[in-house]
All heavy atoms as atom14 arrays in JSON, in Angstrom:
{
  "sequence": "MKHEIIWSKDAGDELAEIISYIKHNTGKITAEKIYKKIIDCKKL",
  "atom14_mask": [
    [1, 1, 1, 1, 1, 1, 1, 1, 0, 0, 0, 0, 0, 0],
    [1, 1, 1, 1, 1, 1, 1, 1, 1, 0, 0, 0, 0, 0],
    [1, 1, 1, 1, 1, 1, 1, 1, 1, 1, 0, 0, 0, 0],
    [1, 1, 1, 1, 1, 1, 1, 1, 1, 0, 0, 0, 0, 0],
    [1, 1, 1, 1, 1, 1, 1, 1, 0, 0, 0, 0, 0, 0],
    [1, 1, 1, 1, 1, 1, 1, 1, 0, 0, 0, 0, 0, 0],
    [1, 1, 1, 1, 1, 1, 1, 1, 1, 1, 1, 1, 1, 1],
    [1, 1, 1, 1, 1, 1, 0, 0, 0, 0, 0, 0, 0, 0],
    [1, 1, 1, 1, 1, 1, 1, 1, 1, 0, 0, 0, 0, 0],
    [1, 1, 1, 1, 1, 1, 1, 1, 0, 0, 0, 0, 0, 0],
    [1, 1, 1, 1, 1, 0, 0, 0, 0, 0, 0, 0, 0, 0],
    [1, 1, 1, 1, 0, 0, 0, 0, 0, 0, 0, 0, 0, 0],
    [1, 1, 1, 1, 1, 1, 1, 1, 0, 0, 0, 0, 0, 0],
    [1, 1, 1, 1, 1, 1, 1, 1, 1, 0, 0, 0, 0, 0],
    [1, 1, 1, 1, 1, 1, 1, 1, 0, 0, 0, 0, 0, 0],
    [1, 1, 1, 1, 1, 0, 0, 0, 0, 0, 0, 0, 0, 0],
    [1, 1, 1, 1, 1, 1, 1, 1, 1, 0, 0, 0, 0, 0],
    [1, 1, 1, 1, 1, 1, 1, 1, 0, 0, 0, 0, 0, 0],
    [1, 1, 1, 1, 1, 1, 1, 1, 0, 0, 0, 0, 0, 0],
    [1, 1, 1, 1, 1, 1, 0, 0, 0, 0, 0, 0, 0, 0],
    [1, 1, 1, 1, 1, 1, 1, 1, 1, 1, 1, 1, 0, 0],
    [1, 1, 1, 1, 1, 1, 1, 1, 0, 0, 0, 0, 0, 0],
    [1, 1, 1, 1, 1, 1, 1, 1, 1, 0, 0, 0, 0, 0],
    [1, 1, 1, 1, 1, 1, 1, 1, 1, 1, 0, 0, 0, 0],
    [1, 1, 1, 1, 1, 1, 1, 1, 0, 0, 0, 0, 0, 0],
    [1, 1, 1, 1, 1, 1, 1, 0, 0, 0, 0, 0, 0, 0],
    [1, 1, 1, 1, 0, 0, 0, 0, 0, 0, 0, 0, 0, 0],
    [1, 1, 1, 1, 1, 1, 1, 1, 1, 0, 0, 0, 0, 0],
    [1, 1, 1, 1, 1, 1, 1, 1, 0, 0, 0, 0, 0, 0],
    [1, 1, 1, 1, 1, 1, 1, 0, 0, 0, 0, 0, 0, 0],
    [1, 1, 1, 1, 1, 0, 0, 0, 0, 0, 0, 0, 0, 0],
    [1, 1, 1, 1, 1, 1, 1, 1, 1, 0, 0, 0, 0, 0],
    [1, 1, 1, 1, 1, 1, 1, 1, 1, 0, 0, 0, 0, 0],
    [1, 1, 1, 1, 1, 1, 1, 1, 0, 0, 0, 0, 0, 0],
    [1, 1, 1, 1, 1, 1, 1, 1, 1, 1, 1, 1, 0, 0],
    [1, 1, 1, 1, 1, 1, 1, 1, 1, 0, 0, 0, 0, 0],
    [1, 1, 1, 1, 1, 1, 1, 1, 1, 0, 0, 0, 0, 0],
    [1, 1, 1, 1, 1, 1, 1, 1, 0, 0, 0, 0, 0, 0],
    [1, 1, 1, 1, 1, 1, 1, 1, 0, 0, 0, 0, 0, 0],
    [1, 1, 1, 1, 1, 1, 1, 1, 0, 0, 0, 0, 0, 0],
    [1, 1, 1, 1, 1, 1, 0, 0, 0, 0, 0, 0, 0, 0],
    [1, 1, 1, 1, 1, 1, 1, 1, 1, 0, 0, 0, 0, 0],
    [1, 1, 1, 1, 1, 1, 1, 1, 1, 0, 0, 0, 0, 0],
    [1, 1, 1, 1, 1, 1, 1, 1, 0, 0, 0, 0, 0, 0]
  ],
  "atom14_positions": [
    [[0.83, -1.18, -0.01], [0.0, -0.01, 0.0], [0.89, 1.24, 0.0], [1.76, 1.38, 0.84], [-0.9, -0.02, 1.24], [-1.75, 1.2, 1.38], [-2.56, 1.23, 2.97], [-4.22, 1.17, 2.46], [0.0, 0.0, 0.0], [0.0, 0.0, 0.0], [0.0, 0.0, 0.0], [0.0, 0.0, 0.0], [0.0, 0.0, 0.0], [0.0, 0.0, 0.0]],
    [[0.67, 2.1, -0.96], [1.47, 3.32, -1.05], [0.75, 4.47, -0.34], [-0.48, 4.58, -0.37], [1.71, 3.68, -2.5], [2.59, 2.69, -3.21], [2.97, 3.15, -4.59], [3.88, 2.14, -5.2], [4.5, 2.63, -6.4], [0.0, 0.0, 0.0], [0.0, 0.0, 0.0], [0.0, 0.0, 0.0], [0.0, 0.0, 0.0], [0.0, 0.0, 0.0]],
    [[1.54, 5.3, 0.29], [1.02, 6.46, 0.96], [1.7, 7.7, 0.4], [2.89, 7.68, 0.1], [1.32, 6.38, 2.48], [0.71, 5.2, 3.14], [-0.61, 5.17, 3.49], [1.22, 4.02, 3.5], [-0.88, 4.01, 4.04], [0.22, 3.27, 4.04], [0.0, 0.0, 0.0], [0.0, 0.0, 0.0], [0.0, 0.0, 0.0], [0.0, 0.0, 0.0]],
    [[0.95, 8.76, 0.3], [1.52, 10.03, -0.16], [1.89, 10.87, 1.07], [1.07, 11.01, 1.98], [0.51, 10.8, -1.01], [1.05, 12.1, -1.51], [0.02, 12.87, -2.32], [-1.1, 12.4, -2.47], [0.39, 13.95, -2.79], [0.0, 0.0, 0.0], [0.0, 0.0, 0.0], [0.0, 0.0, 0.0], [0.0, 0.0, 0.0], [0.0, 0.0, 0.0]],
    [[3.09, 11.37, 1.05], [3.51, 12.26, 2.11], [3.51, 13.68, 1.56], [4.1, 13.94, 0.51], [4.93, 11.89, 2.64], [4.9, 10.52, 3.24], [5.41, 12.93, 3.64], [6.24, 9.97, 3.65], [0.0, 0.0, 0.0], [0.0, 0.0, 0.0], [0.0, 0.0, 0.0], [0.0, 0.0, 0.0], [0.0, 0.0, 0.0], [0.0, 0.0, 0.0]],
    [[2.84, 14.55, 2.24], [2.75, 15.94, 1.85], [3.67, 16.75, 2.77], [3.48, 16.74, 4.0], [1.31, 16.46, 1.9], [0.44, 15.62, 0.96], [1.27, 17.95, 1.53], [-1.02, 15.89, 1.07], [0.0, 0.0, 0.0], [0.0, 0.0, 0.0], [0.0, 0.0, 0.0], [0.0, 0.0, 0.0], [0.0, 0.0, 0.0], [0.0, 0.0, 0.0]],
    [[4.64, 17.41, 2.2], [5.61, 18.2, 2.97], [5.07, 19.62, 3.16], [4.61, 20.27, 2.21], [6.93, 18.3, 2.23], [7.68, 17.01, 2.17], [7.36, 15.9, 1.44], [8.87, 16.7, 2.89], [8.29, 14.92, 1.66], [9.23, 15.38, 2.55], [9.69, 17.4, 3.78], [10.35, 14.77, 3.05], [10.79, 16.78, 4.29], [11.12, 15.49, 3.95]],
    [[5.12, 20.1, 4.39], [4.75, 21.49, 4.64], [5.92, 22.38, 4.18], [7.03, 21.9, 3.98], [4.49, 21.73, 6.14], [5.71, 21.63, 6.86], [0.0, 0.0, 0.0], [0.0, 0.0, 0.0], [0.0, 0.0, 0.0], [0.0, 0.0, 0.0], [0.0, 0.0, 0.0], [0.0, 0.0, 0.0], [0.0, 0.0, 0.0], [0.0, 0.0, 0.0]],
    [[5.65, 23.66, 3.99], [6.72, 24.58, 3.61], [7.82, 24.58, 4.65], [9.0, 24.56, 4.32], [6.16, 26.0, 3.41], [7.25, 26.96, 2.97], [6.73, 28.36, 2.78], [7.78, 29.36, 2.39], [9.14, 29.14, 2.72], [0.0, 0.0, 0.0], [0.0, 0.0, 0.0], [0.0, 0.0, 0.0], [0.0, 0.0, 0.0], [0.0, 0.0, 0.0]],
    [[7.43, 24.6, 5.92], [8.43, 24.59, 6.99], [9.3, 23.33, 6.95], [10.51, 23.41, 7.11], [7.78, 24.7, 8.37], [7.19, 26.06, 8.63], [7.6, 27.04, 7.96], [6.32, 26.18, 9.53], [0.0, 0.0, 0.0], [0.0, 0.0, 0.0], [0.0, 0.0, 0.0], [0.0, 0.0, 0.0], [0.0, 0.0, 0.0], [0.0, 0.0, 0.0]],
    [[8.68, 22.18, 6.71], [9.44, 20.93, 6.64], [10.41, 20.96, 5.47], [11.57, 20.53, 5.58], [8.52, 19.75, 6.53], [0.0, 0.0, 0.0], [0.0, 0.0, 0.0], [0.0, 0.0, 0.0], [0.0, 0.0, 0.0], [0.0, 0.0, 0.0], [0.0, 0.0, 0.0], [0.0, 0.0, 0.0], [0.0, 0.0, 0.0], [0.0, 0.0, 0.0]],
    [[9.96, 21.46, 4.34], [10.82, 21.61, 3.16], [11.99, 22.54, 3.43], [13.14, 22.25, 3.03], [0.0, 0.0, 0.0], [0.0, 0.0, 0.0], [0.0, 0.0, 0.0], [0.0, 0.0, 0.0], [0.0, 0.0, 0.0], [0.0, 0.0, 0.0], [0.0, 0.0, 0.0], [0.0, 0.0, 0.0], [0.0, 0.0, 0.0], [0.0, 0.0, 0.0]],
    [[11.71, 23.64, 4.09], [12.76, 24.61, 4.42], [13.79, 23.98, 5.37], [14.98, 24.17, 5.22], [12.16, 25.87, 5.07], [11.36, 26.71, 4.08], [11.46, 26.48, 2.87], [10.63, 27.6, 4.57], [0.0, 0.0, 0.0], [0.0, 0.0, 0.0], [0.0, 0.0, 0.0], [0.0, 0.0, 0.0], [0.0, 0.0, 0.0], [0.0, 0.0, 0.0]],
    [[13.3, 23.24, 6.35], [14.19, 22.58, 7.31], [15.05, 21.52, 6.62], [16.23, 21.4, 6.93], [13.39, 22.01, 8.47], [12.85, 23.07, 9.41], [12.03, 22.52, 10.54], [12.03, 21.29, 10.74], [11.41, 23.33, 11.24], [0.0, 0.0, 0.0], [0.0, 0.0, 0.0], [0.0, 0.0, 0.0], [0.0, 0.0, 0.0], [0.0, 0.0, 0.0]],
    [[14.43, 20.78, 5.7], [15.19, 19.78, 4.98], [16.31, 20.44, 4.2], [17.46, 19.98, 4.19], [14.3, 18.97, 4.04], [15.03, 17.96, 3.17], [15.8, 16.95, 3.99], [14.03, 17.27, 2.23], [0.0, 0.0, 0.0], [0.0, 0.0, 0.0], [0.0, 0.0, 0.0], [0.0, 0.0, 0.0], [0.0, 0.0, 0.0], [0.0, 0.0, 0.0]],
    [[16.03, 21.56, 3.56], [17.04, 22.29, 2.81], [18.18, 22.77, 3.73], [19.36, 22.68, 3.36], [16.43, 23.5, 2.08], [0.0, 0.0, 0.0], [0.0, 0.0, 0.0], [0.0, 0.0, 0.0], [0.0, 0.0, 0.0], [0.0, 0.0, 0.0], [0.0, 0.0, 0.0], [0.0, 0.0, 0.0], [0.0, 0.0, 0.0], [0.0, 0.0, 0.0]],
    [[17.85, 23.23, 4.91], [18.87, 23.64, 5.88], [19.73, 22.45, 6.32], [20.95, 22.58, 6.45], [18.22, 24.3, 7.08], [17.64, 25.66, 6.79], [16.95, 26.29, 7.99], [17.34, 25.95, 9.14], [16.05, 27.11, 7.8], [0.0, 0.0, 0.0], [0.0, 0.0, 0.0], [0.0, 0.0, 0.0], [0.0, 0.0, 0.0], [0.0, 0.0, 0.0]],
    [[19.08, 21.33, 6.57], [19.82, 20.13, 6.99], [20.76, 19.68, 5.9], [21.95, 19.38, 6.17], [18.83, 19.0, 7.36], [18.09, 19.38, 8.65], [19.57, 17.67, 7.52], [16.87, 18.52, 8.94], [0.0, 0.0, 0.0], [0.0, 0.0, 0.0], [0.0, 0.0, 0.0], [0.0, 0.0, 0.0], [0.0, 0.0, 0.0], [0.0, 0.0, 0.0]],
    [[20.29, 19.63, 4.66], [21.13, 19.21, 3.55], [22.29, 20.19, 3.32], [23.43, 19.79, 3.07], [20.3, 19.01, 2.28], [19.27, 17.89, 2.45], [21.19, 18.75, 1.06], [19.84, 16.54, 2.82], [0.0, 0.0, 0.0], [0.0, 0.0, 0.0], [0.0, 0.0, 0.0], [0.0, 0.0, 0.0], [0.0, 0.0, 0.0], [0.0, 0.0, 0.0]],
    [[22.02, 21.46, 3.5], [23.08, 22.46, 3.39], [24.14, 22.25, 4.46], [25.34, 22.34, 4.19], [22.46, 23.86, 3.5], [23.48, 24.84, 3.46], [0.0, 0.0, 0.0], [0.0, 0.0, 0.0], [0.0, 0.0, 0.0], [0.0, 0.0, 0.0], [0.0, 0.0, 0.0], [0.0, 0.0, 0.0], [0.0, 0.0, 0.0], [0.0, 0.0, 0.0]],
    [[23.72, 21.97, 5.66], [24.63, 21.71, 6.77], [25.5, 20.48, 6.47], [26.73, 20.49, 6.64], [23.85, 21.49, 8.07], [24.71, 21.1, 9.24], [25.37, 22.09, 10.01], [24.91, 19.77, 9.58], [26.17, 21.72, 11.09], [25.71, 19.4, 10.66], [26.34, 20.37, 11.41], [27.16, 20.01, 12.45], [0.0, 0.0, 0.0], [0.0, 0.0, 0.0]],
    [[24.85, 19.42, 6.02], [25.58, 18.18, 5.68], [26.58, 18.46, 4.57], [27.75, 18.02, 4.63], [24.62, 17.09, 5.29], [23.78, 16.66, 6.52], [25.36, 15.86, 4.72], [22.59, 15.76, 6.19], [0.0, 0.0, 0.0], [0.0, 0.0, 0.0], [0.0, 0.0, 0.0], [0.0, 0.0, 0.0], [0.0, 0.0, 0.0], [0.0, 0.0, 0.0]],
    [[26.17, 19.19, 3.55], [27.05, 19.53, 2.44], [28.26, 20.3, 2.93], [29.39, 20.02, 2.49], [26.26, 20.34, 1.39], [27.08, 20.71, 0.18], [26.23, 21.52, -0.8], [27.05, 22.0, -1.96], [26.25, 22.87, -2.86], [0.0, 0.0, 0.0], [0.0, 0.0, 0.0], [0.0, 0.0, 0.0], [0.0, 0.0, 0.0], [0.0, 0.0, 0.0]],
    [[28.05, 21.24, 3.79], [29.14, 22.08, 4.31], [30.13, 21.23, 5.14], [31.32, 21.46, 5.1], [28.56, 23.2, 5.17], [29.62, 24.06, 5.8], [30.35, 24.97, 5.1], [30.05, 24.13, 7.08], [31.21, 25.58, 5.91], [31.05, 25.08, 7.13], [0.0, 0.0, 0.0], [0.0, 0.0, 0.0], [0.0, 0.0, 0.0], [0.0, 0.0, 0.0]],
    [[29.62, 20.25, 5.89], [30.45, 19.5, 6.81], [31.02, 18.19, 6.24], [32.06, 17.73, 6.73], [29.69, 19.21, 8.09], [29.53, 20.47, 8.92], [30.48, 20.93, 9.54], [28.35, 21.05, 8.9], [0.0, 0.0, 0.0], [0.0, 0.0, 0.0], [0.0, 0.0, 0.0], [0.0, 0.0, 0.0], [0.0, 0.0, 0.0], [0.0, 0.0, 0.0]],
    [[30.32, 17.58, 5.3], [30.8, 16.29, 4.79], [30.97, 16.23, 3.29], [31.53, 15.27, 2.78], [29.86, 15.15, 5.23], [28.59, 15.37, 4.65], [29.75, 15.07, 6.73], [0.0, 0.0, 0.0], [0.0, 0.0, 0.0], [0.0, 0.0, 0.0], [0.0, 0.0, 0.0], [0.0, 0.0, 0.0], [0.0, 0.0, 0.0], [0.0, 0.0, 0.0]],
    [[30.48, 17.23, 2.59], [30.65, 17.27, 1.14], [29.36, 17.08, 0.36], [28.35, 16.59, 0.87], [0.0, 0.0, 0.0], [0.0, 0.0, 0.0], [0.0, 0.0, 0.0], [0.0, 0.0, 0.0], [0.0, 0.0, 0.0], [0.0, 0.0, 0.0], [0.0, 0.0, 0.0], [0.0, 0.0, 0.0], [0.0, 0.0, 0.0], [0.0, 0.0, 0.0]],
    [[29.41, 17.5, -0.88], [28.26, 17.52, -1.76], [27.74, 16.1, -2.03], [26.53, 15.87, -2.03], [28.63, 18.2, -3.07], [27.5, 18.3, -4.05], [27.92, 19.01, -5.3], [26.78, 19.07, -6.3], [27.17, 19.74, -7.54], [0.0, 0.0, 0.0], [0.0, 0.0, 0.0], [0.0, 0.0, 0.0], [0.0, 0.0, 0.0], [0.0, 0.0, 0.0]],
    [[28.64, 15.15, -2.27], [28.22, 13.79, -2.62], [27.41, 13.16, -1.49], [26.35, 12.58, -1.7], [29.42, 12.93, -3.02], [30.02, 13.45, -4.32], [29.03, 11.46, -3.14], [31.33, 12.83, -4.7], [0.0, 0.0, 0.0], [0.0, 0.0, 0.0], [0.0, 0.0, 0.0], [0.0, 0.0, 0.0], [0.0, 0.0, 0.0], [0.0, 0.0, 0.0]],
    [[27.91, 13.28, -0.26], [27.2, 12.73, 0.89], [25.84, 13.39, 1.06], [24.82, 12.72, 1.3], [28.04, 12.91, 2.2], [29.28, 12.23, 2.01], [27.32, 12.36, 3.4], [0.0, 0.0, 0.0], [0.0, 0.0, 0.0], [0.0, 0.0, 0.0], [0.0, 0.0, 0.0], [0.0, 0.0, 0.0], [0.0, 0.0, 0.0], [0.0, 0.0, 0.0]],
    [[25.82, 14.72, 0.92], [24.54, 15.45, 1.05], [23.53, 14.99, 0.0], [22.35, 14.8, 0.29], [24.79, 16.95, 0.96], [0.0, 0.0, 0.0], [0.0, 0.0, 0.0], [0.0, 0.0, 0.0], [0.0, 0.0, 0.0], [0.0, 0.0, 0.0], [0.0, 0.0, 0.0], [0.0, 0.0, 0.0], [0.0, 0.0, 0.0], [0.0, 0.0, 0.0]],
    [[24.0, 14.8, -1.23], [23.1, 14.35, -2.3], [22.58, 12.94, -2.03], [21.41, 12.65, -2.27], [23.82, 14.41, -3.64], [24.04, 15.8, -4.16], [24.87, 15.87, -5.4], [25.49, 14.87, -5.8], [24.91, 16.96, -6.0], [0.0, 0.0, 0.0], [0.0, 0.0, 0.0], [0.0, 0.0, 0.0], [0.0, 0.0, 0.0], [0.0, 0.0, 0.0]],
    [[23.43, 12.06, -1.51], [22.99, 10.69, -1.19], [21.91, 10.71, -0.11], [20.91, 10.0, -0.2], [24.18, 9.84, -0.74], [25.09, 9.45, -1.86], [26.26, 8.63, -1.31], [27.26, 8.27, -2.38], [28.4, 7.5, -1.84], [0.0, 0.0, 0.0], [0.0, 0.0, 0.0], [0.0, 0.0, 0.0], [0.0, 0.0, 0.0], [0.0, 0.0, 0.0]],
    [[22.12, 11.51, 0.93], [21.15, 11.57, 2.01], [19.85, 12.18, 1.55], [18.77, 11.69, 1.85], [21.76, 12.36, 3.21], [22.88, 11.53, 3.83], [20.67, 12.67, 4.25], [23.71, 12.25, 4.86], [0.0, 0.0, 0.0], [0.0, 0.0, 0.0], [0.0, 0.0, 0.0], [0.0, 0.0, 0.0], [0.0, 0.0, 0.0], [0.0, 0.0, 0.0]],
    [[19.94, 13.24, 0.76], [18.74, 13.88, 0.2], [17.94, 12.88, -0.63], [16.72, 12.76, -0.48], [19.13, 15.09, -0.63], [17.95, 15.74, -1.3], [17.12, 16.59, -0.6], [17.67, 15.5, -2.66], [16.02, 17.19, -1.21], [16.59, 16.07, -3.27], [15.78, 16.92, -2.55], [14.67, 17.5, -3.17], [0.0, 0.0, 0.0], [0.0, 0.0, 0.0]],
    [[18.62, 12.14, -1.48], [17.96, 11.16, -2.33], [17.26, 10.08, -1.5], [16.14, 9.7, -1.79], [18.92, 10.53, -3.3], [18.28, 9.54, -4.27], [19.2, 9.18, -5.4], [18.66, 8.12, -6.32], [17.29, 7.95, -6.47], [0.0, 0.0, 0.0], [0.0, 0.0, 0.0], [0.0, 0.0, 0.0], [0.0, 0.0, 0.0], [0.0, 0.0, 0.0]],
    [[17.93, 9.61, -0.43], [17.32, 8.61, 0.43], [16.03, 9.13, 1.08], [15.04, 8.43, 1.22], [18.29, 8.14, 1.51], [19.34, 7.2, 0.97], [20.24, 6.73, 2.12], [21.31, 5.81, 1.59], [22.16, 5.26, 2.66], [0.0, 0.0, 0.0], [0.0, 0.0, 0.0], [0.0, 0.0, 0.0], [0.0, 0.0, 0.0], [0.0, 0.0, 0.0]],
    [[16.08, 10.38, 1.53], [14.91, 10.97, 2.16], [13.77, 11.13, 1.16], [12.62, 10.77, 1.44], [15.26, 12.34, 2.8], [16.2, 12.14, 3.99], [14.0, 13.09, 3.23], [16.82, 13.4, 4.53], [0.0, 0.0, 0.0], [0.0, 0.0, 0.0], [0.0, 0.0, 0.0], [0.0, 0.0, 0.0], [0.0, 0.0, 0.0], [0.0, 0.0, 0.0]],
    [[14.08, 11.64, -0.02], [13.04, 11.85, -1.04], [12.5, 10.53, -1.54], [11.29, 10.4, -1.71], [13.62, 12.71, -2.21], [13.96, 14.09, -1.71], [12.61, 12.77, -3.35], [12.84, 14.86, -1.03], [0.0, 0.0, 0.0], [0.0, 0.0, 0.0], [0.0, 0.0, 0.0], [0.0, 0.0, 0.0], [0.0, 0.0, 0.0], [0.0, 0.0, 0.0]],
    [[13.35, 9.53, -1.74], [12.88, 8.22, -2.16], [11.99, 7.58, -1.12], [11.05, 6.86, -1.44], [14.05, 7.3, -2.51], [14.73, 7.67, -3.81], [14.15, 8.47, -4.57], [15.84, 7.17, -4.06], [0.0, 0.0, 0.0], [0.0, 0.0, 0.0], [0.0, 0.0, 0.0], [0.0, 0.0, 0.0], [0.0, 0.0, 0.0], [0.0, 0.0, 0.0]],
    [[12.28, 7.82, 0.14], [11.5, 7.25, 1.23], [10.06, 7.74, 1.19], [9.14, 7.0, 1.52], [12.16, 7.63, 2.57], [11.31, 6.95, 3.99], [0.0, 0.0, 0.0], [0.0, 0.0, 0.0], [0.0, 0.0, 0.0], [0.0, 0.0, 0.0], [0.0, 0.0, 0.0], [0.0, 0.0, 0.0], [0.0, 0.0, 0.0], [0.0, 0.0, 0.0]],
    [[9.86, 8.97, 0.8], [8.48, 9.48, 0.79], [7.62, 8.85, -0.29], [6.43, 8.97, -0.29], [8.47, 11.0, 0.67], [8.62, 11.58, -0.73], [8.43, 13.07, -0.71], [8.15, 13.56, -2.11], [7.81, 14.92, -2.16], [0.0, 0.0, 0.0], [0.0, 0.0, 0.0], [0.0, 0.0, 0.0], [0.0, 0.0, 0.0], [0.0, 0.0, 0.0]],
    [[8.25, 8.1, -1.2], [7.48, 7.43, -2.25], [7.03, 6.03, -1.87], [6.44, 5.33, -2.64], [8.35, 7.35, -3.53], [8.68, 8.7, -4.11], [9.6, 8.56, -5.3], [10.05, 9.91, -5.81], [11.03, 9.8, -6.87], [0.0, 0.0, 0.0], [0.0, 0.0, 0.0], [0.0, 0.0, 0.0], [0.0, 0.0, 0.0], [0.0, 0.0, 0.0]],
    [[7.32, 5.6, -0.64], [6.96, 4.24, -0.2], [5.47, 4.06, -0.12], [4.7, 4.81, 0.21], [7.6, 3.95, 1.15], [9.11, 3.88, 1.15], [9.6, 3.64, 2.59], [9.61, 2.76, 0.27], [0.0, 0.0, 0.0], [0.0, 0.0, 0.0], [0.0, 0.0, 0.0], [0.0, 0.0, 0.0], [0.0, 0.0, 0.0], [0.0, 0.0, 0.0]]
  ]
}
């Protein structure tokens, strides 16, 4: 059974801040991998 997850504007903004923090501290590749995992998860 698939569920749709609807992101609020605040949640989207916070995710962007988190990914920016990760990018700054661990690099772009790691940040992109984590972002993709989070976005792919919402499609379950």
